[in-house]
Structures are given as C-alpha cells and as structure tokens.
C-alpha positions in Angstrom: -12.3 -2.8 -60.7 -9.6 -4.8 -61.5 -8.1 -3.9 -65.0 -9.5 -7.0 -66.6 -12.9 -5.5 -66.4 -11.8 -1.9 -67.1 -9.7 -3.0 -69.9 -11.0 -6.1 -71.7 -8.9 -6.2 -74.1 -5.9 -5.3 -72.4 -4.5 -9.1 -72.9 -4.9 -8.7 -76.7 -2.3 -5.8 -76.2 1.5 -5.7 -77.3 4.1 -4.5 -74.8 4.7 -1.0 -76.6 0.8 -0.5 -77.0 0.7 -1.5 -73.0 3.0 1.3 -72.4 1.6 3.9 -74.7 -2.0 3.3 -72.7 0.3 3.8 -69.1 1.5 6.8 -70.8 -1.4 8.3 -72.0 -3.3 7.4 -68.5 -0.7 9.2 -66.5 -0.9 12.4 -68.8 -4.6 12.5 -68.1 -4.3 11.8 -64.7 -2.1 14.3 -64.3 -3.2 16.9 -65.9 -6.7 16.6 -63.8 -6.7 15.8 -60.7 -4.4 17.7 -58.1 -6.4 16.2 -55.3 -3.5 13.6 -55.2 -1.6 13.7 -52.0 2.1 12.0 -51.4 1.8 9.8 -48.4 4.6 10.7 -45.8 6.4 7.0 -46.9 6.9 8.8 -50.5 7.7 11.9 -49.3 10.6 10.8 -47.4 11.7 9.1 -50.5 11.0 11.6 -52.6 13.6 13.8 -49.7 15.9 11.2 -50.1 16.1 10.8 -53.6 16.4 15.2 -53.9 19.5 14.8 -51.5 21.1 12.1 -53.9 20.5 14.4 -57.1 21.9 17.7 -54.8 24.7 15.9 -54.1 25.6 14.5 -57.6 23.5 16.1 -60.0 25.0 14.5 -63.0 24.9 10.7 -62.0 22.0 9.2 -63.0 20.2 11.6 -65.4 18.5 11.0 -68.4 15.5 12.6 -70.6 12.4 10.7 -70.7 12.0 10.1 -74.3 15.9 8.4 -73.6 14.5 6.3 -70.6 11.5 5.1 -73.0 13.6 4.3 -76.0 16.2 2.2 -73.9 13.1 -0.2 -72.3 11.3 -0.6 -75.9 14.7 -1.7 -77.2 14.2 -4.5 -74.2 10.7 -5.1 -75.8 
C-alpha cells in the first residue's frame, strides 16, 4: 500500500501536520508492536553510536523537544 492510498489527503497536509502525523504513528507503533526486530546492520550502527556516546557523552546531545523545535523553525 502506498502512502497516497493509506492517507489520501497527504498532499494537502502542511509540513507541521506531516511531522505531527509521523510522531503520532511512531508513538502508536512503539507502544503496540513488540515484534519489531533490529537487523544486524542496524544493531551494528546502534553499537557504534553507543560506543561514540560512551567515549564522549556530552557531544551532540539534545532533548527531543529542542531538536523538534529546531526542525520546525527550518520549515
């Protein structure tokens, strides 16, 4: 199923509305589906990013609300 088929009005949504939709979908999926698995490639990337964080915990950290605000200001 394509996005257009799933959400026929997708083209009419503003960028802010699309971001809100993405956030809502993510929240829904993350609470519902415990069967989602991580691929070996994804696990490797997660391990590398975690190692970077352990080596330098203060580099590049930001809260989700701060990151979202910066993204929305660019739109």
